[in-house]
Every structure is written in structure tokens, then in C-alpha cells.
C-alpha positions in Angstrom: 24.1 -18.7 -5.1 22.0 -21.0 -3.3 21.5 -20.6 0.7 23.3 -23.7 1.2 26.2 -22.7 -0.4 26.1 -19.3 1.2 26.2 -21.0 4.9 29.3 -22.8 4.1 30.9 -20.0 2.7 30.4 -17.9 5.8 31.0 -20.7 8.4 35.0 -20.3 9.0 35.9 -20.4 12.6 31.9 -20.2 13.1 31.6 -23.8 12.5 29.9 -24.5 16.2 27.0 -22.4 15.5 24.6 -24.1 13.7 22.2 -22.3 11.4 19.1 -24.3 11.2 16.6 -22.8 8.5 13.7 -24.3 10.0 14.3 -23.7 13.3 15.0 -19.9 12.5 11.6 -19.3 10.9 9.4 -18.7 14.3 6.7 -16.4 14.5 8.9 -14.5 17.6 12.0 -13.8 15.3 13.5 -10.2 15.0 12.5 -10.5 11.5 8.9 -11.4 12.0 8.2 -8.7 15.0 9.8 -6.2 12.3 6.7 -7.5 9.9 4.0 -7.3 12.4 5.1 -3.7 13.4 5.3 -2.7 10.0 1.9 -4.5 9.4 0.8 -2.3 12.4 1.9 1.1 10.8 0.4 0.6 7.7 -2.7 -0.3 8.8 -2.9 3.1 10.5 -1.7 4.6 7.7 -4.3 3.6 5.4 -6.7 3.7 8.1 -5.7 7.9 8.8 -5.7 8.4 5.1 -9.4 7.1 4.4 -10.6 8.7 7.6 -11.6 12.0 5.7 -13.3 10.3 3.2 -15.4 8.9 5.7 -16.0 11.8 8.0 -17.0 13.9 4.9 -20.2 12.1 4.7 -21.1 13.3 8.5 -19.1 16.4 9.1 -20.3 18.7 5.5 -23.7 20.2 5.4 -25.8 18.1 2.7 -26.0 20.2 -0.2 -29.6 21.3 -0.8 -29.2 20.7 -4.9 -31.0 17.8 -5.5 -29.3 15.2 -7.8 -29.9 14.9 -11.1 -32.0 11.1 -11.6 -31.0 8.9 -14.1 -33.9 7.0 -16.0 -33.8 3.7 -14.4 -34.6 0.6 -16.2 -38.2 -1.1 -15.6 -36.8 -3.8 -14.2 -34.4 -2.0 -11.7 -37.2 0.7 -10.6 -38.4 -1.3 -8.0 -35.0 -2.5 -6.3 -33.4 1.2 -6.6 -36.8 2.8 -4.7 -36.2 0.5 -2.1 -32.3 0.5 -1.5 -32.1 4.2 -1.6 -34.2 5.0 1.3 -31.4 5.9 4.0 -31.0 7.9 6.8 -29.0 11.1 5.8 -26.4 12.7 8.2 -26.0 16.1 8.9 -22.9 18.1 9.7 -21.8 21.9 10.2 -19.0 22.0 7.9 -20.1 24.2 4.7 -18.1 22.7 1.7 -19.6 22.7 -1.6 -18.9 19.4 -4.0 -16.1 21.0 -5.7 -14.4 22.1 -2.7 -14.6 18.9 -1.0 -13.1 17.2 -4.2 -10.1 19.5 -3.4 -10.1 18.7 0.1 -9.4 14.9 -0.6 -7.5 15.3 -3.2 -4.6 17.7 -2.1 -3.0 14.4 0.3 -1.3 12.9 -3.0 0.3 16.2 -3.7 2.2 15.5 -1.0 2.6 12.4 -1.1 4.1 12.7 -4.2 6.7 15.1 -3.3 8.7 12.8 -0.6 8.6 9.4 -2.1 12.3 10.0 -3.8 13.6 12.0 -0.9 12.4 9.2 1.3 14.2 6.6 -0.2 17.3 8.9 0.3 17.1 9.5 3.9 16.2 6.1 4.5 19.4 5.1 3.1 21.4 8.0 4.6 20.0 7.8 8.1 18.1 4.5 8.5 14.4 3.5 7.9 13.8 3.6 11.7 14.4 7.7 12.0 12.8 8.5 9.0 9.7 5.8 9.2 9.4 7.6 12.9 9.8 11.2 11.8 6.7 10.4 9.3 4.3 9.0 11.2 4.6 11.6 14.4 3.8 14.6 11.4 0.9 12.2 10.7 -0.5 11.8 13.8 -0.3 15.5 14.5 -1.9 16.5 11.4 -4.4 14.1 12.2 -5.2 15.8 15.5 -5.4 19.1 14.4 -7.6 18.6 11.3 -11.2 19.0 13.5 -10.0 22.3 15.0 -9.2 23.3 11.3 -12.2 21.9 9.5 -14.4 24.1 12.1 -11.9 27.4 11.8 -13.8 30.4 10.8 -11.0 32.4 8.7 -10.9 34.3 5.5 -9.0 34.1 2.3 -6.1 31.3 2.3 -7.2 30.6 5.9 -10.8 28.9 5.6 -11.5 25.8 7.3 -10.8 24.3 4.0 -8.0 26.0 2.9 -6.2 24.8 6.6 -7.4 21.3 5.8 -6.1 21.3 2.5 -3.0 22.5 4.2 -3.1 19.6 6.7 -4.3 16.8 4.1 -0.9 18.4 2.0 1.5 17.6 4.9 -0.1 14.5 5.5 0.7 13.6 2.3 4.2 14.5 3.2 4.7 12.5 5.9 3.5 9.2 4.5 5.5 9.8 1.5 8.4 8.8 3.5 7.2 5.5 5.0 6.7 3.1 1.9 10.6 3.6 1.2 11.7 3.6 4.9 10.1 0.4 5.1 11.1 -0.9 1.8 14.8 0.1 3.2 14.7 -1.8 6.6 13.3 -5.1 4.7 16.5 -4.8 2.8 18.3 -5.3 5.9 16.1 -8.1 7.5 14.5 -10.2 4.5 16.4 -13.6 4.0 15.6 -14.5 0.1 13.5 -17.4 1.0 11.5 -15.0 3.3 10.9 -11.9 1.2 7.9 -12.7 -0.1 6.0 -13.4 3.1 7.6 -10.7 5.3 6.9 -8.2 2.7 3.5 -9.0 2.0 2.8 -9.1 5.9 4.0 -6.2 6.4 2.3 -4.1 3.7 -1.0 -6.2 4.2 -1.8 -3.6 6.5 -2.9 -1.2 3.7 -5.8 -3.8 3.8 -6.4 -4.2 6.9 -6.5 -0.1 7.4 -9.4 -0.1 4.8 -11.3 -2.9 6.7 -10.7 -1.1 10.0 -11.7 2.6 9.3 -14.7 1.7 7.1 -16.1 -0.6 9.9 -15.8 1.7 12.9 -16.1 5.3 10.8 -19.8 5.2 10.8 -19.6 4.3 14.4 -17.8 7.4 15.2 -19.9 9.4 12.9 -22.7 8.4 15.2 -20.8 9.3 18.6 -22.5 12.1 18.9 -21.9 12.9 22.4 -17.9 13.6 21.6 -17.9 16.8 20.3 -20.4 15.8 17.6 -19.4 12.7 16.8 -17.3 13.0 13.6 -13.8 14.7 15.2 -13.6 11.5 17.1 -12.3 9.7 13.9 -9.5 12.0 14.1 -8.7 12.0 17.7 -8.8 8.3 18.1 -6.7 7.7 15.1 -3.7 10.4 15.7 -4.0 9.1 19.5 -3.2 5.5 18.2 -0.7 7.1 15.7 1.7 8.5 18.6 1.0 5.0 20.7 2.3 3.1 17.3 5.5 5.5 17.4 6.3 4.9 20.9 6.2 1.1 19.9 7.9 1.7 16.9 11.1 3.8 18.8 11.5 0.4 21.0 11.3 -2.4 18.9 12.6 -1.6 15.7 16.3 -1.4 14.7 17.8 -0.5 11.3 19.7 -3.6 11.2 20.3 -6.9 12.7 23.8 -5.7 14.1 22.1 -3.0 15.8 19.5 -4.9 17.2 20.5 -5.3 21.2 17.9 -8.2 21.5 18.7 -10.8 18.5 20.1 -13.6 18.9 23.5 -14.4 17.0 21.9 -17.4 15.5 19.4 -15.1 14.2 22.2 -12.5 13.3 24.1 -14.8 11.5 21.5 -16.3 9.6 20.2 -13.4 7.9 23.6 -11.8 7.4 24.7 -15.4 5.5 21.2 -16.1 3.5 22.0 -12.2 2.3 25.1 -13.4 0.9 27.5 -11.4 3.2 26.0 -8.3 1.3 26.8 -5.4 4.3 24.2 -2.7 3.2 26.0 0.5 4.2 24.2 3.8 5.1 26.8 6.0 3.4 27.3 4.2 0.1 26.9 6.6 -2.8 23.5 5.8 -5.0 24.3 4.6 -8.2 21.4 6.6 -9.8 22.5 6.2 -13.4 22.6 2.9 -13.5 19.1 2.3 -11.7 17.6 4.2 -14.5 19.2 2.7 -17.0 18.2 -0.9 -15.7 15.6 -2.7 -17.2 14.7 -4.8 -14.3 13.8 -1.3 -12.5 11.8 0.3 -15.3 9.9 -3.2 -14.8 8.8 -2.5 -11.3 8.3 1.5 -12.4 5.8 0.2 -15.3 4.1 -2.6 -13.3 3.4 -0.3 -10.6 2.2 2.7 -12.1 -0.5 0.0 -14.5 -1.5 -1.3 -11.4 -2.5 2.0 -9.4 -4.5 2.9 -12.7 -6.6 -0.1 -11.4 -6.0 0.5 -7.9 -7.1 3.7 -8.0 -10.1 3.2 -9.9 -11.4 0.0 -8.0 -11.1 2.2 -4.9 -12.8 5.2 -6.0 -15.2 4.8 -9.3 -16.2 1.4 -9.0 -19.1 2.4 -6.2 -20.1 5.5 -8.5 -20.3 2.2 -11.4 -22.2 0.5 -9.0 -24.7 3.4 -8.2 -25.2 4.5 -11.7 -25.6 1.3 -13.8 -26.3 -1.1 -11.1 -28.5 1.1 -8.8 -26.6 0.1 -5.9 -24.0 2.2 -3.7 -21.8 -0.5 -2.4 -20.4 2.2 0.3 -23.9 2.0 1.9 -23.4 -1.2 3.4 -20.1 -2.0 5.9 -19.9 -5.5 4.6 -20.1 -5.0 0.9 -17.3 -2.4 1.3 -15.1 -4.5 3.1 -15.8 -7.9 2.1 -13.1 -7.2 -1.1 -10.5 -6.1 1.2 -11.0 -8.6 3.7 -10.8 -11.1 0.6 -7.6 -9.4 -0.9 -5.7 -9.9 3.0 -6.2 -13.3 3.0 -5.3 -14.2 -0.8 -1.8 -11.4 -0.4 -0.7 -14.1 2.6 -2.0 -17.0 0.8 -0.1 -16.6 -2.6 3.2 -15.1 -0.7 3.3 -18.3 1.5 2.9 -20.6 -1.8 5.0 -18.4 -3.7 8.0 -18.9 -1.6 7.3 -22.6 -0.6 7.4 -22.7 -4.3 10.6 -21.0 -4.5 12.3 -22.7 -1.3 11.7 -26.3 -3.6 13.3 -24.9 -6.5 10.2 -25.4 -8.1 10.3 -22.3 -9.6 13.4 -19.6 -10.0 12.5 -16.2 -8.0 12.6 -14.2 -11.2 10.0 -16.4 -12.5 7.9 -16.3 -9.3 7.5 -12.9 -9.5 6.7 -13.0 -13.1 3.5 -15.7 -12.2 2.7 -13.7 -9.2 2.1 -10.5 -11.8 0.0 -12.4 -14.3 -2.2 -13.5 -11.6 -2.4 -9.6 -10.5 -3.4 -8.2 -13.6 -4.9 -10.7 -16.0 -7.5 -12.1 -13.9 -8.6 -8.6 -12.5 -9.0 -7.4 -15.5 -11.3 -9.9 -16.7 -13.3 -9.4 -13.7 -13.5 -5.5 -14.5 -14.9 -6.2 -18.1 -17.4 -8.9 -16.4 -18.7 -6.4 -14.3 -19.4 -4.2 -17.2 -21.9 -6.3 -18.9 -24.0 -7.0 -15.8 -27.4 -5.6 -15.7 -29.0 -3.7 -12.4 -31.0 -6.5 -11.5 -27.4 -8.6 -10.9 -25.9 -6.3 -8.5 -25.1 -9.1 -6.0 -22.9 -10.8 -8.5 -21.1 -7.6 -9.1 -20.4 -7.3 -5.5 -18.7 -11.0 -5.8 -17.0 -10.0 -9.4 -15.5 -7.3 -7.8 -14.4 -9.0 -4.7 -12.5 -11.2 -7.0 -10.9 -8.3 -8.8 -9.9 -7.3 -5.6 -8.6 -9.8 -3.9 -6.2 -11.0 -7.2 -4.6 -8.0 -7.3 -3.0 -8.8 -4.0 -0.8 -11.5 -6.0 1.3 -8.0 -7.0 2.7 -8.0 -3.4 4.6 -11.4 -4.3 5.2 -9.5 -7.6 6.6 -6.2 -8.1 6.6 -5.0 -4.5 9.4 -7.0 -3.3 11.4 -7.0 -6.3 13.2 -4.0 -5.2 14.9 -5.9 -2.4 15.7 -8.8 -4.8 17.7 -7.1 -7.6 19.0 -4.4 -5.5 18.8 -4.8 -1.6 21.4 -1.8 -0.7 18.9 0.6 -2.9 15.6 -1.0 -2.2 14.2 2.0 -0.7 15.6 4.5 -3.2 14.2 2.1 -6.1 10.8 2.4 -4.3 10.6 5.8 -3.8 10.9 6.8 -7.4 8.2 3.9 -8.6 6.1 4.9 -5.9 6.2 8.8 -6.9 5.6 7.5 -10.7 2.8 5.5 -9.6 1.0 8.2 -7.5 0.1 9.4 -10.3 -2.8 7.5 -11.5 -4.5 8.6 -7.9 -4.7 12.3 -9.6 -5.4 11.3 -13.1 -7.5 8.1 -12.9 -10.7 9.8 -11.5 -11.0 12.8 -13.1 -9.9 10.0 -16.7 -13.1 8.2 -15.5 -15.1 11.3 -15.0 -14.3 12.6 -18.6 -15.5 8.7 -20.3 -18.5 8.7 -18.4 -20.5 12.4 -18.7 -24.2 10.3 -19.1 -23.0 7.6 -16.4 -24.6 4.6 -19.0 -23.9 1.3 -18.9 -21.9 1.5 -22.3 -19.6 4.2 -21.2 -18.6 2.4 -18.0 -17.8 -0.8 -20.5 -15.4 1.5 -22.2 -13.9 2.6 -19.2 -13.3 -1.5 -18.0 -12.2 -2.0 -21.2 -9.2 0.9 -21.1 -8.2 -0.2 -17.3 -8.3 -3.9 -18.2 -5.9 -3.4 -21.2 -3.6 -0.8 -18.6 -3.3 -3.7 -16.4 -2.7 -6.4 -19.0 -0.1 -3.7 -20.7 1.8 -3.6 -17.1 1.6 -7.8 -16.4 3.3 -8.1 -19.9 6.3 -5.3 -19.4 7.1 -6.8 -16.4 7.0 -10.4 -17.8 9.8 -9.2 -20.6 11.7 -7.0 -18.4 11.9 -8.3 -14.4 14.6 -9.8 -13.1 15.1 -12.0 -10.0 18.3 -12.0 -9.1 21.0 -9.0 -7.2 21.9 -6.5 -10.6 25.7 -6.3 -10.8 25.8 -2.1 -10.0 23.9 -3.4 -6.8 26.3 -6.1 -5.6 30.0 -4.4 -6.7 30.9 -4.6 -3.0 30.4 -8.1 -2.4 33.7 -9.7 -1.6 35.1 -7.1 0.5 31.9 -6.6 2.7 31.9 -10.6 3.1 35.1 -10.6 4.5 34.0 -7.4 7.2 30.6 -9.4 7.8 33.0 -12.6 8.6 35.1 -10.9 11.2 32.0 -9.1 12.9 30.4 -12.7 13.3 34.0 -14.2 14.5 34.1 -11.4 17.5 
């Protein structure tokens, strides 16, 4: 059904209320405020997710064991010797390299557990409450991390053991966040604004990476405050608590519950969603969800996309060091550049795709598929190209890496808003399952890369990029075959009854 026909069917005795699509697309509307606050939320979530990776550099004592040196090509020897002279930051925490790995990976073991419950709880009690609980706990465990890291205990109460426990709790709490936001967007997103609202909201994940990579080093060197590195956690946790207050006062589960929304915007959202009322106490059709090819298109694409994304996040800098002899993390500009490009690309693509849908140039189904092609085939090509670059072309490698990361942003206009397209009533549950499955690459991908690159040679890394590029492309092909863009029958069975209820509420 088109937006115009939906408005005509929904008018009845409310003809005096003129719903103008152009006047309602305002940056101050309640639905866009949800997107702004959501973007802030995910900025904090990702900044606090990677804060330990940055703090680890300056909180842990450097190892007394020198790293094994690879043979460096003659044409790169001078370049490498000049770039490797850097000041080493010393900390006071005694964790070996293996223990550091366990501390950093522990987050995902908690994150894996609460994705599906997060979707169910959001559908049952509302995304606002679930998000508030998750972010409050997240802020609490963040501010407790420095004390846990410095604790001198024995057995399971060692400093590493306590930090691992806190990181697992952090994963449990943030596992609620993504499905909660999807549930809220299911209530608030008009179809032709869905890509823009969704992408703006979740683009906070990119901003969070940029912010923490940019300011983390400053906090590490701020030794006047508790030795420097604890301020990363204190400031981050404090900002998280302030955000919770903002969330409590500004965000509501649905337009009908918002005390300050205009009747014009409320009616526009209800009619643009074709009158479907999303009830918190509806039973979830789990069997129909798991049998749906459209749902599995989201699952498979999300899984394959995260294989590439986690590799780009965690292992590509190792390639830049081992093969090109250039540590991309040593320079803040090169570390943040791919994510700045990703933020720009994500929001540009979302606006273009929604414009094409609004002008009926492409259907929602085809728009999601086009986005998935750009999000998989193009990054795969750049990854393979990076594998063939010699060490004296390291800056070209940064350019290729930036393009690879930037084009993955198209997925935020592809699979990410798709749960709201096909099942707005159960978007939280679907995304919860999807994010659970897609968390597995975060635990598996780094280990697979390590197994495939025992010597760290260019040939070994080239094989990695071929395999990961193939995984990207496989996910894109699967999504193009099975993805859908319209509400599925099992997600719209009560539509007619609920439409009448919505009309009656608008008349009152």
C-alpha cells in the first residue's frame, strides 16, 4: 500500500487534519529526536566498548620479552626503522599477552547471551525501559573497572578475573541495546524515512570509534588524574550516567505514549505505518520467524558482514604492520579516517536510498538489495587489492582500507532496517536473534586469521583477504536472492482490527 492511499483510508472524520509529508519531515520532530538521542547512545556504547583496548596500552606493563623480528624487504628497511621509533607508555598492571587477550574478548561472551532476551523484553516491556537498564549497568561496570584492575587478590579474584567479570557484565548489558532500539524504531519510523532514521541512529557506532580513538591517548597521558588511564573509564561512565537521564526524559516507547508529540505527527506516523498497532503483549510467532526466508536473509548477511567487519576492526592493523611495516594505530588520523568516511557514506547512502524509494524509482526490496551489493562486493574488491600492495605503498593501503570500511556502511541501508520493513511488530526479536548469530564472528574471526597467518607473510595475508572477500560476497548473494521489503503475512495478521482501533483513538 502506498503512503497516499494509507492516508486516504485513515482520514474518516479527521479530514480537518491535513497531513503534509513535507512539513512533517522536520529535524525537530519527536521521531527525529529519537534518532539523535539514539545516535548519542551508540556513540557512548562503542566508545566504552573499545576503551579497554586503548587503555590497555598505557595501563599494562610492557613485556620484558622482545618481539620476534621478521625479515624486512630491503626497499622498506629504512622506512620501517624510521617509523618504529616511538615513545613507549608504561603502566602498572601485570598482565601477560595471553591474559590480555582473554580480558579483551570476554565482552563478547556476555554480549552473545542477551541479544534474543533483549528483543523479547523490549517487545514485552518497551524498548525505553530495557535500554535504560542496559545503559545504567554499562555505566556502573565502566567506572568500577579501574578499581578492579588494580585489585591484588588471589585465585579467581585477581585483577584480571574481576575485570573479565565486569566485561562480561558489560557485554550482557549492551546486548540489550540493539534490539531495544530496533523495537523503538518499529514504533516510530515511517516507511519512507526508515533508512535515514535507522542509519542516523546506528551511525553513532562509527562516531564512538572516532571519539575514543581520538581522545583515548589524551586521557592516557593525563597522569595528573589518578595516573591517567583510569580517567578513560571515569569520564566514559559519567557520560553514560548523564545520557541515562537524557534518555529517561526525552524518549517514549510509542507516539501514543509521548506527552509532547503533536497530533499531526502522531497521525502521520500511524497512517504511514498503515495503521498497524504494535502491542507489547502480542505473542511472538517464533516458528514463523524462523521459517521465513526473508528473516534468514537478514541472519546470513549480518553473519557474513560481521566476519569482514571484525577483521577490519581487529586484524587489518596487524597486516599493515607485518606486511607493510606500518602500524595504522600509531597515528590517530589513520585510525579514525576509515570511520569518518564510514559515517559520511552511511548517511549519504541512506538519504539517497530513501529518496529513490520516495520517488518510486526502486521498491523497498530492491533498495535493500542494491545497498547490500555495495556493502559486500566493493569492500571485497578493496580487501583483495590491499593484499597485493607492497610495503612502500603503505599510504595507498590506508586509502584502500578507508574505501573498504566506507562502503560497508551501505549495509546500514540494507539488512539493518530490514527487520522493520518485514516485521515492524517483531523487529526487536528478529534483530536480537540476528545479532546473536552475528556475534560469533567476533570470537572466531581473529583466531582464524591468526591460524592462517602463522608467519605473517604477504602470501598468507593474501589468502585471508580472498577468503574474507568470498564470505562478504556470499552474504550479499544470499541476501539478494531471499530478502524482501514488504511486511510479511505472519507479521500483519491483526492489521484490520488494529487499524480501526487506531482510527478511533485519533478521533478522540
